[in-house]
C-alpha positions in Angstrom: 34.7 33.1 64.8 37.6 31.3 63.1 41.1 31.7 64.6 42.8 34.3 62.6 46.4 35.5 62.0 47.3 38.4 59.7 51.0 38.6 58.7 53.1 40.4 56.1 56.4 39.0 54.7 59.0 41.7 54.4 62.6 41.6 53.0 65.1 43.0 50.6 64.8 42.3 46.9 65.7 38.7 46.0 65.9 37.3 49.5 63.1 34.8 48.7 59.8 36.3 50.0 57.6 35.1 47.1 59.3 31.7 47.1 58.5 31.2 50.8 54.9 32.3 50.3 54.6 29.8 47.4 55.9 27.0 49.7 53.5 28.0 52.5 50.6 27.8 50.0 51.7 24.4 48.9 52.1 23.3 52.5 48.5 24.4 53.1 47.5 22.0 50.4 45.1 24.5 48.8 46.2 24.1 45.2 45.4 21.6 42.5 48.3 19.3 41.8 48.7 20.5 38.3 49.5 24.1 39.6 52.5 22.7 41.4 54.2 21.5 38.3 54.7 24.8 36.4 58.0 25.8 38.0 57.0 29.4 38.0 56.1 31.3 41.1 52.4 31.2 41.7 52.2 34.8 43.0 54.3 36.5 40.2 51.2 36.7 38.1 52.1 39.8 36.1 54.3 39.6 32.9 56.7 42.3 34.2 57.1 40.5 37.5 58.0 37.3 35.8 60.5 38.9 33.5 62.3 41.0 36.2 61.9 38.4 38.9 60.7 41.0 41.4 57.4 41.6 43.1 55.8 44.9 42.1 52.3 44.6 43.6 51.4 43.4 47.1 49.3 40.3 47.0 47.2 38.6 49.7 46.6 34.9 50.0 45.4 32.7 52.9 46.6 29.4 54.2 44.7 27.0 56.6 47.1 25.4 59.2 45.3 23.1 61.8 42.3 25.2 62.7 43.9 28.6 62.1 43.4 30.8 59.0 46.6 32.7 58.2 46.3 35.7 55.9 49.6 36.3 54.2 50.6 39.5 52.4 53.6 39.3 50.0 55.2 42.7 49.8 57.7 44.1 47.3 61.3 44.4 48.5 62.2 47.3 46.3 62.0 50.8 48.0 60.6 52.3 44.8 57.5 50.3 45.5 57.5 51.5 49.1 53.8 52.6 48.9 52.9 48.9 48.4 54.9 48.0 51.6 53.2 50.7 53.7 49.8 49.5 52.6 50.6 45.9 53.3 51.9 46.7 56.8 48.7 48.7 57.6 46.6 45.5 57.2 48.5 43.1 59.5 49.2 42.3 63.1 52.8 41.1 62.7 55.6 40.6 60.2 58.0 37.9 59.2 61.4 39.5 58.4 63.3 37.4 55.8 67.1 37.8 55.6 69.5 36.1 53.2 72.0 33.9 55.1 74.9 35.3 53.1 74.1 38.9 52.2 72.6 39.7 55.6 70.4 42.8 56.2 70.6 45.3 53.3 69.1 48.9 52.9 65.7 47.8 51.9 65.6 45.4 55.0 66.2 48.5 57.0 63.4 50.5 55.2 60.7 47.8 55.6 61.8 46.9 59.2 61.5 50.6 60.3 58.0 50.7 58.8 57.0 47.6 60.8 58.5 49.0 64.1 56.7 52.4 63.6 53.5 50.4 63.4 54.5 48.5 66.7 54.3 45.1 65.0 55.9 41.9 66.5 58.8 40.6 64.3 59.7 37.0 63.5 63.2 36.7 62.0 63.5 34.1 59.3 67.0 33.4 58.0 66.6 32.1 54.4 68.9 30.4 52.0 70.9 28.7 54.9 72.0 26.1 52.3 74.1 28.7 50.3 77.7 27.6 50.2 78.7 31.1 51.4 76.2 31.2 54.2 77.3 33.0 57.5 74.2 32.3 59.6 75.4 33.4 63.1 76.9 36.7 61.8 73.7 37.5 59.9 71.5 36.9 63.0 73.9 39.2 65.0 73.8 41.9 62.3 70.0 41.7 62.1 69.6 42.0 65.9 71.9 45.0 66.0 69.9 46.6 63.2 66.6 45.9 65.0 67.8 47.4 68.2 69.4 50.4 66.4 66.1 51.1 64.6 64.1 50.6 67.8 66.3 53.2 69.5 65.7 55.7 66.6 61.9 55.0 66.6 61.8 55.5 70.4 63.6 58.9 70.0 60.7 59.9 67.7 58.3 59.4 70.6 56.9 55.9 69.7 56.8 53.6 72.7 58.1 50.1 71.9 58.3 46.9 73.9 62.1 46.3 73.9 61.9 43.0 75.8 59.8 41.5 73.1 62.3 42.6 70.5 65.2 41.1 72.4 63.4 37.8 72.6 62.7 37.8 68.8 62.1 34.2 67.6 64.5 33.0 64.9 63.6 30.4 62.2 66.2 28.9 59.9 64.8 28.2 56.5 65.6 27.0 53.0 62.5 28.3 51.2 63.3 26.7 47.8 63.5 23.2 49.4 60.5 24.0 51.8 62.6 23.2 54.9 62.4 25.2 58.2 63.7 24.6 61.7 64.2 26.4 65.0 67.6 24.8 65.4 70.6 26.5 63.7 72.1 24.3 60.9 75.7 24.3 59.9 76.7 27.0 57.4 75.7 25.8 54.0 73.7 22.8 55.4 69.9 22.2 55.2 67.7 22.7 58.3 67.0 19.4 60.3 63.3 19.5 59.5 61.8 18.8 56.1 58.6 20.9 56.3 57.4 24.4 57.3 55.6 23.5 60.5 58.1 25.3 62.9 57.4 28.5 60.9 53.6 28.1 61.2 53.8 27.2 64.9 56.0 30.3 65.5 53.5 32.6 63.6 50.6 31.3 65.7 52.5 31.6 69.0 54.2 35.0 68.3 51.7 37.0 66.2 48.7 38.1 68.2 45.1 37.5 67.1 43.3 40.6 65.8 42.3 42.9 68.6 38.8 44.5 68.6 36.3 46.2 71.0 33.1 44.2 71.7 30.1 46.0 70.5 32.1 48.9 68.8 30.7 50.4 65.6 32.0 49.3 62.3 35.5 50.4 61.2 37.0 48.8 58.0 40.1 50.4 56.3 40.5 50.3 52.5 44.1 49.2 51.9 44.1 48.2 48.3 42.1 48.3 45.1 41.2 45.5 42.7 38.8 45.0 39.9 36.6 42.2 38.7 35.1 41.7 35.3 31.6 41.1 36.8 31.6 43.3 39.9 33.6 46.3 38.8 35.8 48.0 41.3 36.6 46.2 44.6 38.0 47.7 47.8 40.3 45.4 49.8 39.5 46.2 53.4 40.8 45.1 56.8 38.0 45.1 59.4 39.1 46.5 62.8 35.8 46.6 64.6 32.2 45.5 64.0 30.9 43.2 61.2 30.3 43.8 57.5 27.2 42.1 56.0 26.2 41.7 52.4 23.2 43.7 51.2 23.4 46.2 54.1 23.9 50.0 53.8 27.1 51.5 55.3 28.8 54.9 55.3 32.1 55.5 53.4 34.3 58.2 55.0 36.1 59.8 52.0 39.7 61.1 51.7 38.3 64.7 51.9 36.4 63.9 55.1 32.9 63.7 53.6 30.5 60.8 54.3 28.7 58.9 51.6 26.2 56.0 52.0 26.5 52.9 49.9 25.1 49.3 49.8 27.5 46.3 49.9 26.5 44.4 46.7 29.1 41.7 47.2 31.5 40.5 50.0 34.4 38.3 49.0 36.9 36.5 51.4 40.2 35.2 50.2 40.5 31.4 50.5 43.9 30.2 49.2 44.3 32.1 45.9 40.5 32.3 45.2 38.0 34.8 46.4 34.7 33.2 47.5 31.4 35.1 48.3 30.5 35.3 52.0 27.4 36.7 53.8 29.3 38.5 56.6 32.8 39.2 57.9 34.0 40.0 61.4 37.0 41.8 63.1 40.4 40.9 61.8 39.1 39.6 58.4 40.6 40.9 55.2 37.8 41.0 52.6 37.0 42.5 49.2 33.9 44.8 49.0 31.9 45.7 45.9 29.4 48.5 45.7 31.3 51.7 45.2 32.8 52.5 41.8 35.2 55.1 42.9 36.3 53.7 46.3 39.9 55.0 47.1 42.8 53.7 49.2 42.9 55.0 52.8 39.1 55.5 53.1 37.1 53.9 55.9 33.8 52.0 55.8 31.9 53.1 58.9 28.6 52.8 60.6 26.4 55.7 59.2 24.9 56.3 62.7 28.2 56.4 64.5 31.0 57.2 62.0 34.6 56.8 63.4 37.0 57.1 60.4 40.5 55.7 60.7 43.6 57.9 59.8 44.7 57.9 56.1 47.7 55.8 55.0 50.9 57.9 55.2 53.2 57.5 52.2 56.7 59.0 51.9 57.1 62.0 49.5 58.2 61.3 45.9 61.9 61.9 45.1 62.0 61.5 41.3 59.8 62.9 38.5 59.4 62.3 34.8 57.4 64.1 32.2 54.9 61.9 30.4 53.5 63.4 27.2 52.0 62.5 23.8 54.2 61.2 21.0 54.6 64.1 18.6 57.3 62.6 16.4 56.8 62.2 12.6 56.5 58.4 13.1 53.6 58.6 15.6 50.9 56.1 14.9 52.7 54.7 11.8 53.9 51.4 13.3 50.8 49.5 14.1 47.0 49.6 14.5 44.9 50.6 17.5 47.6 52.5 19.2 46.5 54.9 21.9 47.9 58.2 20.9 45.8 61.1 22.3 46.4 63.2 25.3 43.0 62.3 26.7 43.8 58.6 26.6 47.2 59.1 28.4 45.7 61.3 31.0 42.9 58.8 31.7 45.5 56.0 32.1 47.6 58.1 34.5 44.4 58.9 36.5 43.6 55.2 36.7 47.2 54.5 38.0 46.6 57.0 40.8 43.7 55.0 42.1 45.6 51.9 42.9 49.1 53.4 43.4 49.4 55.6 46.4 53.1 56.4 46.0 52.9 58.4 42.8 51.6 61.9 42.0 50.5 63.4 38.7 50.9 67.2 38.3 50.0 69.4 35.3 52.8 71.1 33.3 52.8 74.3 31.2 51.8 72.1 28.2 48.3 70.7 27.9 49.5 67.4 26.4 52.3 66.6 29.0 52.1 65.8 32.8 54.8 65.5 35.5 54.6 62.1 37.2 56.4 61.9 40.5 57.3 58.6 42.2 59.6 57.1 44.7 62.4 56.0 42.3 63.2 55.7 38.6 62.4 52.0 38.6 58.8 52.6 39.7 58.3 55.2 36.9 60.0 53.1 34.3 57.8 50.1 35.2 54.7 52.4 34.7 56.0 53.5 31.3 56.7 49.9 30.3 53.2 48.8 31.5 51.6 51.6 29.4 53.7 50.6 26.4 52.4 47.0 26.7 48.9 48.3 26.8 49.3 49.9 23.4 50.1 53.5 24.3 52.5 55.7 22.4 54.1 58.4 24.6 57.2 60.4 25.2 59.0 60.1 28.6 61.4 62.8 29.7 64.7 62.2 31.6 64.2 61.5 35.3 64.6 64.6 37.4 64.8 65.0 41.2 62.0 66.7 43.2 63.7 69.6 45.1 62.5 71.4 48.2 63.3 74.9 49.4 64.2 74.9 53.1 65.1 78.3 54.7 65.7 79.8 51.3 68.2 77.1 50.3 67.4 74.6 47.5 67.6 71.1 48.9 67.7 67.8 47.0 66.9 64.2 48.1 69.8 62.1 49.2 70.1 58.3 49.3 72.1 55.9 51.4 73.6 53.4 48.9 75.1 50.0 49.8 77.2 48.3 47.1 78.6 44.8 47.2 81.5 44.3 44.8 84.5 42.0 44.4 87.7 43.6 45.8 89.4 44.2 42.5 86.6 46.6 41.4 86.6 48.7 44.6 88.6 51.5 43.1 86.5 51.8 39.9 83.2 51.9 42.0 84.6 54.6 44.3 85.6 56.7 41.3 82.2 56.3 39.8 80.5 57.5 42.9 83.0 60.3 43.5 82.1 61.7 40.0 78.4 61.6 41.1 79.1 63.6 44.3 78.9 60.5 46.5 80.5 60.5 50.0 81.8 57.2 51.5 80.5 56.5 55.0 81.7 53.0 55.6 83.5 50.0 54.2 83.5 46.4 55.4 85.4 43.4 54.2 83.9 40.0 55.1 87.1 38.3 54.0 85.3 36.4 51.2 86.9 38.5 48.4 83.8 40.8 48.5 83.7 44.3 49.9 80.6 46.2 51.1 80.8 50.0 50.5 78.3 52.5 51.9 77.9 55.9 50.4 75.6 58.9 50.8 74.8 60.1 47.2 72.3 62.7 45.8 69.4 61.0 44.1 70.4 62.7 40.9 73.7 60.9 40.9 72.0 57.5 41.0 70.0 58.1 37.8 71.6 55.7 35.4 74.0 54.5 38.0 73.0 50.8 37.9 74.0 50.5 34.2 77.4 52.2 34.9 78.0 49.9 37.9 77.3 46.7 35.9 79.7 47.9 33.1 82.4 48.9 35.6 82.2 45.6 37.6 81.6 43.2 34.6 78.1 42.5 35.9 79.1 41.5 39.4 78.2 44.6 41.4 75.0 44.7 43.5 73.6 48.1 44.6 70.6 49.1 46.6 69.6 52.3 48.2 67.2 53.9 50.5 66.1 57.5 51.1 68.2 59.6 53.5 66.3 62.8 53.7 67.3 66.1 52.0 70.6 68.0 51.8 71.7 71.3 50.1 72.1 71.1 46.3 75.4 69.4 45.6 76.3 71.2 42.3 76.5 70.0 38.7 76.8 66.2 38.0 78.1 65.2 34.6 77.5 61.5 34.1 77.7 61.3 30.3 81.0 62.0 28.6 79.9 61.4 25.0 77.7 63.5 22.7 74.8 62.4 20.6 74.7 61.7 16.9 71.5 63.5 15.7 69.8 62.8 12.4 69.3 66.1 10.4 66.5 65.0 8.1 63.7 62.5 7.6 64.2 59.3 5.6 65.5 55.8 5.8 68.9 54.9 7.3 71.2 53.6 4.5 74.0 51.1 4.9 76.2 53.4 2.7 75.8 56.4 5.0 76.2 54.3 8.1 79.5 52.8 6.8 80.9 56.3 6.2 79.9 57.5 9.7 81.0 54.3 11.5 84.3 55.8 12.7 82.5 58.6 14.5 80.6 56.5 17.0 78.1 53.7 17.6 74.6 53.5 16.2 71.3 52.7 17.8 69.4 52.2 14.5 69.6 49.4 12.0 70.1 49.9 8.2 66.7 50.5 6.4 64.9 51.7 9.5 62.9 54.9 9.3 64.5 58.0 10.9 63.5 61.6 11.4 65.0 65.1 12.1 66.0 65.4 15.7 66.2 61.6 16.4 69.3 60.5 18.3 70.7 57.8 16.0 73.9 57.0 17.8 76.5 58.0 20.4 79.4 60.2 19.3 82.9 59.2 20.4 83.5 62.9 21.4 81.6 65.0 23.9 80.1 67.3 21.2 76.8 67.0 19.4 77.1 65.8 15.8 74.5 66.4 13.1 74.6 63.5 10.6 72.9 62.6 7.4 72.2 58.9 7.9 70.0 58.8 4.8 72.7 59.5 2.2 72.6 57.0 -0.7 75.3 56.3 -3.3 73.6 55.7 -6.6 76.2 55.6 -9.3 78.5 52.7 -8.6 79.7 49.5 -10.3 78.6 47.6 -7.2 75.8 45.2 -8.3 73.6 45.6 -5.2 73.0 48.6 -3.0 73.7 46.6 0.1 76.3 44.1 -1.0 79.2 43.6 1.3 78.2 46.7 3.3 76.1 45.0 5.9 78.9 42.6 6.7 81.3 45.4 7.7 78.8 47.3 9.9 79.1 47.1 13.6 75.8 45.8 15.1 73.7 48.6 16.6 73.4 49.0 20.4 70.0 47.8 21.6 68.8 49.7 24.6 65.9 48.8 27.0 63.6 51.5 28.2 65.5 52.1 31.5 68.8 52.3 29.6 67.4 54.8 27.2 66.1 56.9 30.1 69.5 56.8 31.7 71.2 57.7 28.4 69.0 60.7 27.5 70.4 64.2 28.2 68.6 67.2 29.7 67.4 68.3 26.2 66.4 64.7 25.1 63.5 62.4 25.8 62.5 58.9 24.9 59.8 58.0 22.4 58.0 54.9 23.6 55.8 52.8 21.3 54.6 49.2 21.6 57.1 48.3 18.8 60.1 50.5 19.5 62.0 52.7 21.8 63.9 55.8 20.4 65.9 58.5 22.0 65.1 62.0 20.4 65.5 65.7 21.0 62.7 67.5 22.8 62.9 70.2 20.1 63.0 68.2 16.8 63.8 71.0 14.3 67.6 71.4 14.3 67.3 75.1 13.5 65.0 75.7 16.5 67.3 73.6 18.7 70.4 75.6 17.9 68.4 78.8 18.7 67.4 77.3 22.0 70.9 76.2 22.8 72.3 79.7 22.0 69.7 81.2 24.3 70.6 78.8 27.2 74.3 79.6 26.7 73.6 83.4 27.0 71.6 82.8 30.2 74.3 80.7 31.8 77.0 83.3 30.9 74.9 86.1 32.4 74.4 84.1 35.6 78.2 83.3 35.9 79.1 87.0 35.3 76.8 88.2 38.2 
């Protein structure tokens, strides 16, 4: 059997995981030379990943070093994609923890490290970006060791037995992933390591991470940790083999999520070699392989010996905290903007069901309407990415404002809380504190590294963080960095008002005219361009005052001595505000939702008819007054 090592690379967003894996692939010389020249990260193979510069899906590749085969899993750093991290960790025997030499450990570092300790995995610390001019290498190693021991203490209190001596002797590698340098010797702050390749990292992986353990002669146990598909083979289950061997063409049992057992024949067995998957006849303990043969194989199931089935436990995933309502697009403009759009409720439901197969961290629940579903996930980013993905696939849908998923504990309504860490320049500290105070945040800690930057730590209700990122960037002129991690549940914190301005709502269907827009310009800012189609109930702009404003944006001036209907008008109009999908979701109020089509994104009222909306609002007001008078 080939010498094997299975590792996952874990870190906070933007600390350089994917860059390091790319360099490890190149070091293993397993790529054609022309692939090295593109300048893009090899593993960010999804359009959204390239645009956002973040990893969304876990990926597995293998590298050959000397006579060892190293399976590497690149995990996302964002807690919203925590389900991917949990699956990645379930397949490996050790982790490489990557920490930025300037920023140090951040909340997501804490989140992914805790997951690794709970699984009792050995940790290799890799300090990346040591060549940053503001690197503070020694402090960061100290902070990470403190964090590791603090988490180890917490995990031990939960009854999980850890080897503390091993944690204290954690190997440290100093690395500049972009240059492809790594060393065991600490360089000067801002300097490159004294070795110009990644050999020290590979050597440390081989000496620290144990080989896969297994029982001789034990029956087959192979855990399904991920799902993939192939144009020729259909659905593939990515499995880690714990005991026994898998052979092509043989019949095995599949222990289902509900506990039932089903026999199937392995039609194809594929092993990762570099970035490619190559067919093999058999695979042994410790191997990570793709299995074809079951069309509805699910994450968390176990492939077992039918004569002696011993299923493994299912993969545990944290509960969702944020929900959005996904429904059909019922606006007057539905289906008018392009061909072959997917509009029906059945298509949307099928797509959400498909998402459930490969994404363990979301849930889809029915609502009181047959054409809308509540989709719950770990954070608003994960759900916005799903909506964006569907939009690119040609779906038209409406997406409701993000809501929090509450729990009732001892008769009291509790809501999810988050620990938020914010790095800002000193001069914006007051503005950020004010922002979070409005959102019911409580400051826990404040540290000043003496570099002109301050680190603020808050505990905030998850509701308060909806739309916070946009507000933070506005308040700090694009310099603030925020990241958060779940902090359990706490009693409901009361009403949070994040939007001070009302909406400008169109009161009839038609086309936006420059004449009407010029007359209304003093009232607020528009989202729509002149000559674009509008309908009743569409939010066409933001009002300068906190009240709702009904506007007729389709008004045309016919009798005039102006030669052209649009002459001189367009020059004096303020350009409209262009909002992305996430910004639109953040902007929408409780009674608003976002219409998402492949061509455009519009904010609109859930109740389109203005008359019906006023009746609904009057009813809401009466209910609130009745509650307050109790």
